[in-house]
C-alpha positions as MATLAB code, in Angstrom:
seq = 'MGKEIERKFLVNGNDNRSQGTAVHIRQGFLSTARERVVRIRIAGCKAFLTVKGISTGATRAEFEYGIPVADAHFMLDNLCEKPIIDKHRFSIPFRGFTWEVDEFHGENEGLVIAEIELPSEDAVFEMPDWIGEEVTHDPRYYNSNLVKQPFRSWK';
ca = [
    -160.478   14.151 -160.340;
    -158.772   15.864 -163.683;
    -156.848   19.409 -163.005;
    -155.454   22.063 -165.284;
    -153.324   24.807 -163.922;
    -152.399   27.101 -166.699;
    -151.207   30.278 -167.450;
    -151.808   32.669 -170.841;
    -149.746   35.661 -172.127;
    -149.689   37.359 -174.986;
    -147.410   36.730 -177.934;
    -144.498   39.563 -179.368;
    -144.166   38.733 -183.027;
    -145.180   35.481 -184.527;
    -142.154   33.650 -186.166;
    -142.714   31.633 -183.036;
    -144.911   29.425 -184.894;
    -142.622   28.088 -187.954;
    -141.416   26.164 -184.541;
    -144.441   23.824 -184.072;
    -146.736   21.884 -185.133;
    -150.373   23.155 -186.249;
    -153.853   21.625 -185.925;
    -157.432   23.431 -186.757;
    -159.499   23.739 -183.928;
    -163.257   24.755 -183.826;
    -164.693   24.936 -180.797;
    -168.113   26.344 -178.961;
    -169.409   26.551 -175.899;
    -172.894   25.185 -174.530;
    -172.145   26.878 -171.071;
    -170.365   29.241 -170.449;
    -171.315   30.550 -166.843;
    -168.542   31.737 -164.463;
    -168.951   28.730 -161.939;
    -168.332   25.385 -165.167;
    -168.186   26.078 -168.736;
    -168.900   23.434 -171.180;
    -166.789   23.135 -174.453;
    -167.119   21.195 -177.403;
    -164.312   21.561 -179.219;
    -162.812   19.666 -182.979;
    -159.412   19.537 -183.357;
    -157.900   17.961 -186.294;
    -159.741   15.036 -186.874;
    -160.968   14.540 -183.197;
    -163.903   16.242 -180.786;
    -164.223   15.955 -177.252;
    -166.527   17.528 -174.503;
    -164.727   19.371 -171.838;
    -166.298   20.410 -168.657;
    -164.348   23.152 -166.690;
    -164.496   24.222 -163.015;
    -164.044   28.276 -161.776;
    -160.575   29.396 -161.803;
    -158.487   29.294 -158.314;
    -155.350   31.347 -159.316;
    -154.357   29.550 -162.025;
    -156.065   26.186 -162.001;
    -159.691   24.793 -162.181;
    -161.284   21.019 -162.257;
    -161.055   19.714 -165.683;
    -162.830   16.793 -167.239;
    -162.293   15.603 -171.121;
    -163.847   12.980 -173.036;
    -163.708   11.902 -176.234;
    -166.447   12.134 -178.839;
    -167.876   11.202 -182.088;
    -166.859   13.848 -184.095;
    -170.236   14.187 -186.055;
    -171.939   14.882 -182.756;
    -169.354   17.788 -182.855;
    -169.626   18.817 -185.546;
    -174.087   18.813 -184.574;
    -173.414   20.483 -181.469;
    -171.164   23.321 -182.417;
    -173.301   23.913 -185.375;
    -176.864   23.836 -183.459;
    -176.664   23.582 -179.829;
    -173.572   26.306 -178.753;
    -173.120   29.867 -178.473;
    -172.150   32.136 -181.071;
    -169.782   32.730 -182.564;
    -168.033   29.531 -182.589;
    -164.299   30.299 -181.593;
    -162.488   28.953 -184.808;
    -158.304   28.550 -184.512;
    -154.934   26.843 -185.557;
    -152.941   25.887 -182.321;
    -149.413   25.222 -182.817;
    -147.030   22.926 -180.363;
    -143.873   24.469 -179.330;
    -141.581   22.475 -177.172;
    -139.038   24.922 -175.124;
    -136.850   24.009 -172.701;
    -139.247   21.139 -171.041;
    -142.594   22.154 -171.361;
    -144.731   22.542 -174.444;
    -145.928   26.246 -175.134;
    -149.599   26.239 -176.869;
    -149.956   29.322 -179.606;
    -153.384   30.016 -180.721;
    -153.817   32.305 -183.466;
    -157.630   33.198 -183.266;
    -159.788   33.818 -186.826;
    -163.048   35.498 -187.632;
    -164.523   37.320 -185.181;
    -161.028   37.168 -182.871;
    -158.863   37.731 -186.143;
    -155.563   38.852 -185.178;
    -155.744   37.727 -181.419;
    -152.607   35.341 -180.782;
    -152.111   33.809 -177.346;
    -149.718   31.286 -175.664;
    -150.051   29.574 -173.226;
    -148.498   26.620 -170.503;
    -149.217   24.074 -168.812;
    -147.499   22.970 -165.410;
    -147.575   20.526 -162.958;
    -147.979   23.032 -160.128;
    -148.513   26.792 -159.402;
    -145.269   27.679 -158.319;
    -143.772   25.539 -161.208;
    -140.025   27.256 -162.263;
    -139.940   27.370 -166.512;
    -138.178   29.178 -169.095;
    -140.164   31.879 -171.148;
    -139.013   31.743 -175.135;
    -138.033   35.736 -176.373;
    -141.537   35.936 -178.177;
    -143.768   35.864 -175.285;
    -145.286   39.050 -173.960;
    -147.571   40.261 -171.061;
    -149.619   38.153 -168.834;
    -153.112   37.595 -169.007;
    -153.578   34.742 -166.915;
    -156.023   36.913 -165.066;
    -157.959   38.709 -167.694;
    -160.909   37.500 -167.919;
    -161.432   38.862 -171.209;
    -158.611   36.477 -173.013;
    -160.742   33.397 -171.863;
    -162.194   31.610 -174.527;
    -165.394   31.318 -173.017;
    -165.539   35.005 -172.745;
    -164.041   35.072 -176.245;
    -167.918   34.104 -177.666;
    -169.537   36.928 -175.437;
    -167.333   39.904 -176.604;
    -164.878   38.483 -179.498;
    -161.347   40.217 -180.162;
    -162.444   42.736 -183.283;
    -165.147   43.981 -180.674;
    -162.245   45.542 -178.054;
    -161.521   49.551 -177.876;
];
């Protein structure tokens, strides 16, 4: 079974993005039920269907499969909930781990989140100085919830 162990943080400043490589991501959701999320993603020139289970702590079941890009475009345009998530992801290596920094556009403009995938929930890691408040357990920051309640609508 696939498993994802991920922690999320806000980002202080923006100079960190110049340290990494960027890819443009468009993603949408066929299902945003609390018990399961079904996502379509185009990242650069590749496309994926991802199914994620409910989070327990920072861990959840995750299954990801490559799909044809044309199919992903059709599903994003015609089947996914709106708005579509539009962002640039910067992969930044730091002391043995890769931080993924998402800079959101469109309805989520102004939001910048850093994520780190870990081998276990109790894994020890160092945080770069540009890492801010942890938001792992705040559901507002889940991409599936940013469709329902985009960042620009927050008070």
